[in-house]
C-alpha positions as CSV (number, residue, x, y, z in Angstrom):
1,X,22.3,-23.6,-13.9
2,X,18.7,-22.9,-15.0
3,X,17.6,-22.3,-11.4
4,X,20.3,-19.7,-11.0
5,X,19.1,-17.9,-14.1
6,X,15.5,-18.0,-12.8
7,X,16.6,-16.6,-9.5
8,X,18.5,-13.9,-11.2
9,X,15.4,-12.9,-13.3
10,X,13.1,-12.9,-10.2
11,X,15.6,-10.9,-8.2
12,X,15.9,-8.4,-11.1
13,X,12.1,-8.0,-11.2
14,X,11.9,-7.6,-7.5
15,X,14.7,-4.9,-7.6
16,X,12.9,-3.0,-10.4
17,X,9.6,-3.2,-8.5
18,X,11.4,-2.0,-5.3
19,X,12.7,1.0,-7.3
20,X,9.1,1.7,-8.6
21,X,7.8,1.7,-5.0
22,X,10.6,4.1,-3.9
23,X,10.0,6.5,-6.8
24,X,6.2,6.3,-6.3
25,X,6.6,7.2,-2.6
26,X,8.9,10.1,-3.3
27,X,6.6,11.4,-6.1
28,X,3.7,11.3,-3.7
29,X,5.3,14.2,-1.8
30,X,5.6,16.3,-5.0
31,X,2.3,15.3,-6.7
32,X,1.0,18.9,-7.0
33,X,1.1,21.4,-9.8
34,X,3.3,19.8,-12.4
35,X,1.3,17.8,-14.9
36,X,4.3,15.6,-15.9
37,X,5.0,14.6,-12.3
38,X,1.3,13.9,-11.8
39,X,1.1,11.7,-14.9
40,X,4.2,9.7,-13.9
41,X,2.8,9.3,-10.4
42,X,-0.6,8.1,-11.7
43,X,1.1,5.6,-14.0
44,X,3.2,4.3,-11.1
45,X,0.2,4.3,-8.8
46,X,-1.5,1.7,-11.1
47,X,1.5,-0.6,-10.8
48,X,2.4,-0.1,-7.1
49,X,-0.8,0.7,-5.2
50,X,-2.3,-2.8,-5.4
51,X,0.7,-4.3,-3.6
52,X,1.1,-1.5,-1.1
53,X,-2.6,-1.5,-0.3
54,X,-2.2,-5.1,1.0
55,X,-0.2,-3.7,3.8
56,X,-2.3,-0.5,4.2
57,X,-5.2,-2.7,5.4
58,X,-3.2,-3.9,8.4
59,X,-1.1,-0.8,9.2
60,X,-3.0,2.4,9.4
61,X,-1.2,5.7,8.9
62,X,0.4,6.9,12.1
63,X,-0.1,10.6,12.6
64,X,-0.4,11.2,8.9
65,X,2.7,9.1,8.1
66,X,1.9,6.1,5.9
67,X,4.3,3.2,6.7
68,X,2.9,0.8,4.2
69,X,5.4,1.5,1.4
70,X,8.2,0.9,3.9
71,X,6.7,-2.4,4.9
72,X,6.2,-3.3,1.3
73,X,9.9,-2.7,0.6
74,X,10.9,-4.8,3.6
75,X,8.7,-7.7,2.4
76,X,10.1,-7.5,-1.1
77,X,13.7,-7.6,0.2
78,X,12.9,-10.6,2.4
79,X,11.3,-12.3,-0.6
80,X,14.5,-11.6,-2.7
81,X,16.7,-13.1,0.1
82,X,14.4,-16.1,0.4
83,X,14.6,-16.8,-3.4
84,X,18.4,-16.6,-3.2
85,X,18.4,-19.0,-0.3
86,X,15.9,-21.4,-1.9
87,X,17.3,-21.3,-5.5
88,X,21.1,-21.6,-5.2
């Protein structure tokens, strides 16, 4: 029973972090002009950038398109599925 609760908490944290990465990536397109958007982006950048930069080292931008947030999201989803599989 305790392992199911631990798995639920970990999956919730992974889901929230996934949402943060998604919002961070979307805000990066609109990070000009509006001070509120810039402040939110900068706050999210401090939380998300260290994890995304792990993948940015190995996957360079392709034609100006940065795929590292996409790869980070895939890794988080695989981690969530592995936790569900390991902790029944």
